[in-house]
A tleap script that builds the chain and sets N, CA, C and O, in Angstrom:
source leaprc.protein.ff14SB
mol = sequence {
  NMET ARG THR ARG ARG TYR ARG SER LYS LEU
  ARG ILE ILE ALA ASP ILE LEU GLN THR ILE
  ARG ASP GLU GLY GLY LEU THR GLY PRO THR
  LYS ILE LEU TYR GLY ALA ASN LEU SER TYR
  ASP ARG LEU MET LYS TYR LEU ASP GLU LEU
  LYS ALA LEU GLY LEU VAL SER GLU ASP ARG
  GLY GLU ASP ASP ARG VAL LEU TYR ARG ILE
  THR SER LYS GLY ILE SER PHE LEU VAL GLU
  PHE LYS LYS ILE LYS GLU PHE ALA GLU ALA
  PHE GLY VAL ASN CILE
}
set mol.1.N position { 7.446 -16.843 30.870 }
set mol.1.CA position { 6.188 -15.875 29.530 }
set mol.1.C position { 7.956 -14.815 28.601 }
set mol.1.O position { 8.951 -14.127 28.830 }
set mol.2.N position { 7.363 -15.301 27.845 }
set mol.2.CA position { 7.914 -14.220 26.666 }
set mol.2.C position { 6.760 -13.149 25.946 }
set mol.2.O position { 5.662 -13.141 25.389 }
set mol.3.N position { 7.648 -12.443 26.307 }
set mol.3.CA position { 6.831 -11.128 26.336 }
set mol.3.C position { 6.988 -10.696 24.690 }
set mol.3.O position { 8.157 -10.807 24.323 }
set mol.4.N position { 6.275 -10.338 23.874 }
set mol.4.CA position { 5.533 -10.080 23.180 }
set mol.4.C position { 5.979 -8.391 22.554 }
set mol.4.O position { 5.668 -7.370 23.167 }
set mol.5.N position { 6.902 -8.393 20.981 }
set mol.5.CA position { 7.856 -6.855 20.364 }
set mol.5.C position { 6.497 -6.363 19.430 }
set mol.5.O position { 5.644 -7.010 18.823 }
set mol.6.N position { 6.658 -5.349 19.563 }
set mol.6.CA position { 4.986 -4.760 18.578 }
set mol.6.C position { 5.950 -4.110 17.860 }
set mol.6.O position { 6.930 -3.606 18.408 }
set mol.7.N position { 5.725 -4.070 16.478 }
set mol.7.CA position { 6.805 -2.921 15.628 }
set mol.7.C position { 5.963 -1.341 15.599 }
set mol.7.O position { 4.779 -1.495 15.894 }
set mol.8.N position { 6.246 -0.223 15.375 }
set mol.8.CA position { 6.701 0.399 15.361 }
set mol.8.C position { 5.293 1.110 14.120 }
set mol.8.O position { 4.676 0.148 13.663 }
set mol.9.N position { 4.788 2.370 13.606 }
set mol.9.CA position { 4.711 2.461 12.338 }
set mol.9.C position { 5.231 2.837 11.289 }
set mol.9.O position { 4.930 3.006 10.108 }
set mol.10.N position { 6.418 2.975 12.230 }
set mol.10.CA position { 7.167 3.397 10.531 }
set mol.10.C position { 7.713 2.167 10.229 }
set mol.10.O position { 8.094 2.106 9.060 }
set mol.11.N position { 7.898 1.066 10.945 }
set mol.11.CA position { 8.610 -0.718 11.015 }
set mol.11.C position { 7.531 -1.320 9.530 }
set mol.11.O position { 7.679 -1.781 8.398 }
set mol.12.N position { 6.469 -0.940 10.460 }
set mol.12.CA position { 5.756 -1.567 9.210 }
set mol.12.C position { 5.192 -0.726 7.709 }
set mol.12.O position { 4.986 -1.474 6.753 }
set mol.13.N position { 4.966 0.658 7.516 }
set mol.13.CA position { 6.101 0.470 6.561 }
set mol.13.C position { 7.302 0.049 5.580 }
set mol.13.O position { 7.707 -0.233 4.452 }
set mol.14.N position { 7.520 0.233 6.878 }
set mol.14.CA position { 8.677 0.167 5.893 }
set mol.14.C position { 8.841 -1.432 5.746 }
set mol.14.O position { 9.673 -1.648 4.865 }
set mol.15.N position { 8.378 -2.538 6.258 }
set mol.15.CA position { 8.087 -3.710 5.496 }
set mol.15.C position { 7.173 -3.508 4.248 }
set mol.15.O position { 7.387 -3.928 3.111 }
set mol.16.N position { 6.480 -3.033 4.537 }
set mol.16.CA position { 6.067 -3.124 3.351 }
set mol.16.C position { 5.883 -2.426 2.661 }
set mol.16.O position { 4.709 -2.256 2.332 }
set mol.17.N position { 7.026 -1.549 1.992 }
set mol.17.CA position { 7.259 -0.807 0.679 }
set mol.17.C position { 8.419 -1.812 0.675 }
set mol.17.O position { 8.642 -2.188 -0.476 }
set mol.18.N position { 9.538 -2.580 1.929 }
set mol.18.CA position { 10.240 -3.600 1.279 }
set mol.18.C position { 10.060 -4.784 0.766 }
set mol.18.O position { 11.071 -5.285 0.274 }
set mol.19.N position { 8.688 -5.652 0.702 }
set mol.19.CA position { 8.556 -6.218 0.798 }
set mol.19.C position { 7.723 -6.362 -1.016 }
set mol.19.O position { 7.405 -7.407 -1.584 }
set mol.20.N position { 7.563 -4.851 -1.558 }
set mol.20.CA position { 6.874 -4.992 -2.674 }
set mol.20.C position { 8.618 -5.004 -3.403 }
set mol.20.O position { 9.204 -5.871 -4.052 }
set mol.21.N position { 8.968 -3.872 -3.018 }
set mol.21.CA position { 10.749 -4.150 -3.659 }
set mol.21.C position { 11.077 -5.497 -3.737 }
set mol.21.O position { 11.258 -5.960 -4.863 }
set mol.22.N position { 11.210 -6.347 -2.595 }
set mol.22.CA position { 11.827 -7.344 -3.171 }
set mol.22.C position { 10.957 -8.337 -4.043 }
set mol.22.O position { 11.413 -9.448 -4.313 }
set mol.23.N position { 9.696 -7.941 -4.488 }
set mol.23.CA position { 9.253 -7.845 -5.325 }
set mol.23.C position { 9.029 -8.411 -6.757 }
set mol.23.O position { 8.331 -9.147 -7.454 }
set mol.24.N position { 10.112 -7.556 -6.723 }
set mol.24.CA position { 10.247 -6.524 -8.399 }
set mol.24.C position { 9.592 -5.295 -8.191 }
set mol.24.O position { 9.552 -4.791 -9.313 }
set mol.25.N position { 9.036 -4.498 -7.364 }
set mol.25.CA position { 8.302 -3.498 -7.686 }
set mol.25.C position { 7.628 -3.020 -8.185 }
set mol.25.O position { 7.491 -1.868 -8.599 }
set mol.26.N position { 6.509 -4.856 -8.236 }
set mol.26.CA position { 5.372 -4.237 -8.832 }
set mol.26.C position { 4.931 -6.007 -7.802 }
set mol.26.O position { 5.640 -7.011 -7.738 }
set mol.27.N position { 3.317 -5.730 -7.051 }
set mol.27.CA position { 3.436 -7.143 -6.732 }
set mol.27.C position { 1.825 -7.308 -5.801 }
set mol.27.O position { 1.488 -6.361 -5.091 }
set mol.28.N position { 1.224 -8.143 -5.859 }
set mol.28.CA position { -0.221 -7.977 -5.840 }
set mol.28.C position { -0.503 -8.072 -3.614 }
set mol.28.O position { 0.495 -8.066 -2.894 }
set mol.29.N position { -1.737 -8.135 -3.086 }
set mol.29.CA position { -1.743 -7.534 -2.027 }
set mol.29.C position { -1.150 -8.886 -0.878 }
set mol.29.O position { -0.524 -9.008 0.175 }
set mol.30.N position { -1.855 -9.737 -1.943 }
set mol.30.CA position { -1.613 -11.269 -1.107 }
set mol.30.C position { 0.277 -11.463 0.021 }
set mol.30.O position { 0.542 -11.656 1.208 }
set mol.31.N position { 1.046 -11.275 -1.175 }
set mol.31.CA position { 2.327 -10.954 -1.013 }
set mol.31.C position { 2.801 -10.459 -0.014 }
set mol.31.O position { 3.361 -11.056 0.905 }
set mol.32.N position { 2.563 -9.033 -0.151 }
set mol.32.CA position { 2.852 -7.699 0.961 }
set mol.32.C position { 1.641 -8.574 2.201 }
set mol.32.O position { 2.039 -8.558 3.366 }
set mol.33.N position { 0.500 -9.160 1.986 }
set mol.33.CA position { -0.413 -9.393 3.553 }
set mol.33.C position { 1.377 -10.314 4.246 }
set mol.33.O position { 2.203 -10.138 5.142 }
set mol.34.N position { 1.161 -11.121 3.283 }
set mol.34.CA position { 2.905 -12.153 4.177 }
set mol.34.C position { 3.530 -11.839 4.397 }
set mol.34.O position { 4.092 -12.144 5.448 }
set mol.35.N position { 3.995 -10.868 3.488 }
set mol.35.CA position { 5.950 -9.930 4.075 }
set mol.35.C position { 5.943 -9.816 4.820 }
set mol.35.O position { 6.692 -10.325 5.654 }
set mol.36.N position { 4.430 -8.503 5.110 }
set mol.36.CA position { 4.614 -7.588 6.304 }
set mol.36.C position { 3.868 -7.985 7.624 }
set mol.36.O position { 3.452 -7.466 8.660 }
set mol.37.N position { 3.947 -9.413 6.886 }
set mol.37.CA position { 2.801 -10.050 8.272 }
set mol.37.C position { 2.125 -9.335 9.035 }
set mol.37.O position { 2.537 -8.962 10.134 }
set mol.38.N position { 0.382 -8.891 8.295 }
set mol.38.CA position { -0.567 -7.868 8.981 }
set mol.38.C position { -1.744 -8.625 8.183 }
set mol.38.O position { -1.758 -9.155 7.072 }
set mol.39.N position { -2.417 -8.520 8.864 }
set mol.39.CA position { -4.075 -8.739 8.772 }
set mol.39.C position { -4.189 -7.992 7.651 }
set mol.39.O position { -3.500 -7.034 7.302 }
set mol.40.N position { -5.413 -8.669 6.934 }
set mol.40.CA position { -6.214 -7.778 5.725 }
set mol.40.C position { -6.168 -6.217 5.491 }
set mol.40.O position { -5.788 -5.235 4.853 }
set mol.41.N position { -7.020 -6.922 6.764 }
set mol.41.CA position { -7.353 -5.658 7.281 }
set mol.41.C position { -6.693 -4.178 7.394 }
set mol.41.O position { -6.985 -3.164 6.760 }
set mol.42.N position { -6.063 -4.305 8.041 }
set mol.42.CA position { -4.145 -3.606 8.189 }
set mol.42.C position { -3.863 -3.043 7.127 }
set mol.42.O position { -3.990 -1.847 6.862 }
set mol.43.N position { -3.515 -3.784 6.551 }
set mol.43.CA position { -2.594 -3.725 5.581 }
set mol.43.C position { -3.390 -2.845 3.921 }
set mol.43.O position { -2.857 -2.284 2.963 }
set mol.44.N position { -4.760 -3.109 4.263 }
set mol.44.CA position { -5.622 -1.864 3.060 }
set mol.44.C position { -5.374 -0.427 3.410 }
set mol.44.O position { -4.763 0.492 2.864 }
set mol.45.N position { -6.029 -0.552 4.458 }
set mol.45.CA position { -5.388 0.854 5.986 }
set mol.45.C position { -3.937 1.193 5.476 }
set mol.45.O position { -3.570 2.228 4.920 }
set mol.46.N position { -3.424 0.416 5.698 }
set mol.46.CA position { -1.978 1.302 5.447 }
set mol.46.C position { -1.713 1.935 3.435 }
set mol.46.O position { -1.445 2.953 2.796 }
set mol.47.N position { -1.964 0.766 3.275 }
set mol.47.CA position { -1.286 0.781 1.244 }
set mol.47.C position { -2.334 2.340 0.726 }
set mol.47.O position { -2.109 3.103 -0.213 }
set mol.48.N position { -3.787 2.396 2.024 }
set mol.48.CA position { -4.395 3.875 1.962 }
set mol.48.C position { -3.640 4.983 2.008 }
set mol.48.O position { -3.898 5.984 1.339 }
set mol.49.N position { -2.632 4.882 2.816 }
set mol.49.CA position { -2.239 5.762 3.378 }
set mol.49.C position { -0.620 5.863 2.728 }
set mol.49.O position { 0.171 6.761 3.013 }
set mol.50.N position { -0.399 4.944 1.977 }
set mol.50.CA position { 0.793 4.465 1.329 }
set mol.50.C position { 0.581 5.311 0.512 }
set mol.50.O position { 1.246 6.342 0.408 }
set mol.51.N position { -0.615 4.926 -0.362 }
set mol.51.CA position { -0.813 5.762 -1.466 }
set mol.51.C position { -1.413 7.270 -1.363 }
set mol.51.O position { -1.673 7.811 -2.437 }
set mol.52.N position { -1.548 7.679 -0.692 }
set mol.52.CA position { -2.081 9.076 -0.389 }
set mol.52.C position { -0.551 9.888 -0.032 }
set mol.52.O position { -0.267 11.081 -0.148 }
set mol.53.N position { -0.024 9.155 0.268 }
set mol.53.CA position { 1.772 10.147 0.231 }
set mol.53.C position { 2.671 9.917 -0.175 }
set mol.53.O position { 3.704 10.429 0.257 }
set mol.54.N position { 2.655 8.739 -1.539 }
set mol.54.CA position { 2.763 8.722 -3.051 }
set mol.54.C position { 4.315 8.084 -2.570 }
set mol.54.O position { 5.396 8.297 -3.120 }
set mol.55.N position { 4.088 7.398 -1.592 }
set mol.55.CA position { 5.040 5.927 -1.683 }
set mol.55.C position { 4.433 5.021 -2.390 }
set mol.55.O position { 4.988 5.306 -3.451 }
set mol.56.N position { 3.876 4.325 -2.610 }
set mol.56.CA position { 2.638 3.497 -3.321 }
set mol.56.C position { 1.795 3.467 -4.325 }
set mol.56.O position { 0.660 3.612 -3.869 }
set mol.57.N position { 1.784 3.344 -5.547 }
set mol.57.CA position { 0.832 3.195 -6.275 }
set mol.57.C position { 0.062 2.181 -6.624 }
set mol.57.O position { 0.602 1.107 -6.356 }
set mol.58.N position { -1.204 2.059 -7.219 }
set mol.58.CA position { -2.041 1.330 -7.315 }
set mol.58.C position { -2.241 0.619 -9.102 }
set mol.58.O position { -2.727 1.378 -9.940 }
set mol.59.N position { -2.004 -0.222 -9.353 }
set mol.59.CA position { -1.640 -0.614 -10.896 }
set mol.59.C position { -3.027 -1.095 -11.019 }
set mol.59.O position { -3.728 -0.814 -10.047 }
set mol.60.N position { -3.832 -2.012 -12.348 }
set mol.60.CA position { -4.236 -3.126 -13.074 }
set mol.60.C position { -3.406 -3.810 -13.601 }
set mol.60.O position { -2.648 -3.264 -14.403 }
set mol.61.N position { -3.286 -5.114 -13.347 }
set mol.61.CA position { -2.570 -6.748 -14.170 }
set mol.61.C position { -3.336 -6.618 -15.204 }
set mol.61.O position { -4.326 -5.892 -15.121 }
set mol.62.N position { -3.041 -7.273 -16.342 }
set mol.62.CA position { -3.782 -8.261 -17.338 }
set mol.62.C position { -5.116 -8.652 -16.855 }
set mol.62.O position { -6.149 -8.115 -17.255 }
set mol.63.N position { -5.079 -9.403 -16.165 }
set mol.63.CA position { -6.601 -9.763 -15.513 }
set mol.63.C position { -6.936 -9.057 -14.956 }
set mol.63.O position { -8.068 -9.320 -14.550 }
set mol.64.N position { -6.466 -7.899 -14.539 }
set mol.64.CA position { -7.978 -6.619 -13.506 }
set mol.64.C position { -7.321 -7.433 -12.642 }
set mol.64.O position { -7.771 -8.526 -12.984 }
set mol.65.N position { -6.476 -7.671 -11.652 }
set mol.65.CA position { -5.835 -7.632 -10.340 }
set mol.65.C position { -5.715 -6.205 -10.267 }
set mol.65.O position { -5.624 -5.369 -11.166 }
set mol.66.N position { -5.729 -6.103 -9.132 }
set mol.66.CA position { -5.204 -4.627 -8.217 }
set mol.66.C position { -3.603 -4.720 -7.698 }
set mol.66.O position { -3.393 -5.404 -6.697 }
set mol.67.N position { -2.570 -4.107 -8.296 }
set mol.67.CA position { -1.129 -4.809 -7.944 }
set mol.67.C position { -0.468 -3.173 -7.262 }
set mol.67.O position { -0.814 -2.135 -7.826 }
set mol.68.N position { 0.340 -3.127 -6.214 }
set mol.68.CA position { 1.026 -2.328 -5.760 }
set mol.68.C position { 2.428 -2.370 -6.397 }
set mol.68.O position { 3.120 -3.318 -6.769 }
set mol.69.N position { 2.649 -0.876 -6.402 }
set mol.69.CA position { 4.375 -0.752 -7.216 }
set mol.69.C position { 4.796 0.201 -6.264 }
set mol.69.O position { 3.841 0.604 -5.601 }
set mol.70.N position { 5.796 0.670 -5.979 }
set mol.70.CA position { 6.753 0.882 -5.152 }
set mol.70.C position { 7.131 2.670 -6.130 }
set mol.70.O position { 7.910 2.722 -7.081 }
set mol.71.N position { 6.668 3.425 -5.794 }
set mol.71.CA position { 7.020 4.872 -6.525 }
set mol.71.C position { 8.930 4.748 -6.289 }
set mol.71.O position { 9.549 3.830 -5.750 }
set mol.72.N position { 9.332 5.686 -6.749 }
set mol.72.CA position { 10.370 6.458 -6.350 }
set mol.72.C position { 10.666 7.254 -5.362 }
set mol.72.O position { 11.834 7.624 -5.242 }
set mol.73.N position { 9.772 7.642 -4.539 }
set mol.73.CA position { 9.461 8.757 -3.377 }
set mol.73.C position { 9.641 7.937 -2.699 }
set mol.73.O position { 10.363 8.281 -1.762 }
set mol.74.N position { 9.024 5.914 -2.646 }
set mol.74.CA position { 8.767 4.624 -1.719 }
set mol.74.C position { 10.373 4.382 -1.491 }
set mol.74.O position { 10.646 4.165 -0.311 }
set mol.75.N position { 11.339 4.379 -2.272 }
set mol.75.CA position { 12.491 3.998 -2.641 }
set mol.75.C position { 13.486 4.712 -1.745 }
set mol.75.O position { 14.141 4.167 -0.856 }
set mol.76.N position { 13.525 6.105 -2.111 }
set mol.76.CA position { 14.086 6.998 -1.172 }
set mol.76.C position { 14.036 7.137 0.149 }
set mol.76.O position { 15.009 7.260 0.892 }
set mol.77.N position { 12.725 7.115 0.502 }
set mol.77.CA position { 12.258 6.286 2.136 }
set mol.77.C position { 12.730 5.380 2.535 }
set mol.77.O position { 13.397 5.625 3.540 }
set mol.78.N position { 12.726 3.783 2.068 }
set mol.78.CA position { 13.465 2.750 2.649 }
set mol.78.C position { 14.789 3.349 2.450 }
set mol.78.O position { 14.870 3.816 3.586 }
set mol.79.N position { 16.049 3.752 1.815 }
set mol.79.CA position { 17.113 4.490 1.669 }
set mol.79.C position { 17.403 5.446 2.955 }
set mol.79.O position { 18.502 5.424 3.508 }
set mol.80.N position { 16.185 6.409 3.455 }
set mol.80.CA position { 17.136 7.166 4.417 }
set mol.80.C position { 16.171 6.305 5.644 }
set mol.80.O position { 16.422 6.590 6.815 }
set mol.81.N position { 15.186 5.363 5.389 }
set mol.81.CA position { 14.922 4.053 6.962 }
set mol.81.C position { 15.962 3.469 7.329 }
set mol.81.O position { 16.364 3.472 8.492 }
set mol.82.N position { 16.592 2.824 6.251 }
set mol.82.CA position { 17.943 1.903 6.606 }
set mol.82.C position { 19.008 2.986 7.247 }
set mol.82.O position { 19.652 2.496 8.175 }
set mol.83.N position { 19.304 4.266 6.963 }
set mol.83.CA position { 20.179 5.247 7.985 }
set mol.83.C position { 19.361 5.394 9.526 }
set mol.83.O position { 20.001 5.314 10.574 }
set mol.84.N position { 18.064 5.590 9.506 }
set mol.84.CA position { 17.920 6.219 10.332 }
set mol.84.C position { 17.456 4.530 11.816 }
set mol.84.O position { 17.281 4.463 13.033 }
set mol.85.N position { 17.462 3.788 10.924 }
set mol.85.CA position { 17.592 2.483 11.898 }
set mol.85.C position { 18.677 2.028 12.236 }
set mol.85.O position { 18.599 1.450 13.320 }
set mol.86.N position { 20.274 2.024 11.522 }
set mol.86.CA position { 21.383 1.619 11.247 }
set mol.86.C position { 21.655 2.661 12.996 }
set mol.86.O position { 22.180 2.113 13.965 }
set mol.87.N position { 21.292 3.780 13.024 }
set mol.87.CA position { 21.653 5.332 13.264 }
set mol.87.C position { 21.366 5.295 14.673 }
set mol.87.O position { 22.128 5.772 15.514 }
set mol.88.N position { 19.984 4.583 15.009 }
set mol.88.CA position { 19.561 4.146 16.339 }
set mol.88.C position { 20.394 3.085 16.757 }
set mol.88.O position { 21.242 3.119 17.649 }
set mol.89.N position { 20.071 2.129 16.020 }
set mol.89.CA position { 20.843 0.299 16.463 }
set mol.89.C position { 22.131 1.074 17.237 }
set mol.89.O position { 22.176 1.070 18.468 }
set mol.90.N position { 23.008 1.634 16.559 }
set mol.90.CA position { 24.530 2.177 17.317 }
set mol.90.C position { 24.460 2.596 18.662 }
set mol.90.O position { 25.081 2.479 19.719 }
set mol.91.N position { 23.109 3.315 18.037 }
set mol.91.CA position { 23.084 3.605 20.118 }
set mol.91.C position { 22.104 2.804 21.247 }
set mol.91.O position { 21.402 3.231 22.163 }
set mol.92.N position { 22.401 1.391 20.729 }
set mol.92.CA position { 20.940 0.327 21.238 }
set mol.92.C position { 19.267 0.796 21.105 }
set mol.92.O position { 18.442 0.632 22.004 }
set mol.93.N position { 19.073 1.227 20.169 }
set mol.93.CA position { 17.819 1.356 20.280 }
set mol.93.C position { 17.320 0.928 18.563 }
set mol.93.O position { 17.750 1.266 17.461 }
set mol.94.N position { 16.218 0.030 19.020 }
set mol.94.CA position { 15.492 -0.290 18.047 }
set mol.94.C position { 13.822 0.071 17.540 }
set mol.94.O position { 12.981 0.439 18.360 }
set mol.95.N position { 13.565 -0.074 16.300 }
set mol.95.CA position { 12.700 1.106 15.941 }
set mol.95.C position { 12.275 0.207 14.856 }
set mol.95.O position { 11.437 0.583 14.036 }
savepdb mol mol.pdb
quit
């Protein structure tokens, strides 16, 4: 039997931000949903929280679609998360 690994909240946030960054810093919810491997409901809860924290902002595309943009604070979060992840992994801890 295979054990399932659960991601921490910190890892999920990093996955969302990294997906937006990988898409050029601005993308719609569908790309984030697939990139971060989340259900729509969970994604929307996380995006609301990330907007409140100032890590992402919500924009409207030309066709009035909702798009999410990573902010400079969100980019800083990713830089610091990478350092924490590397530090933890040096001691055999996965986050």
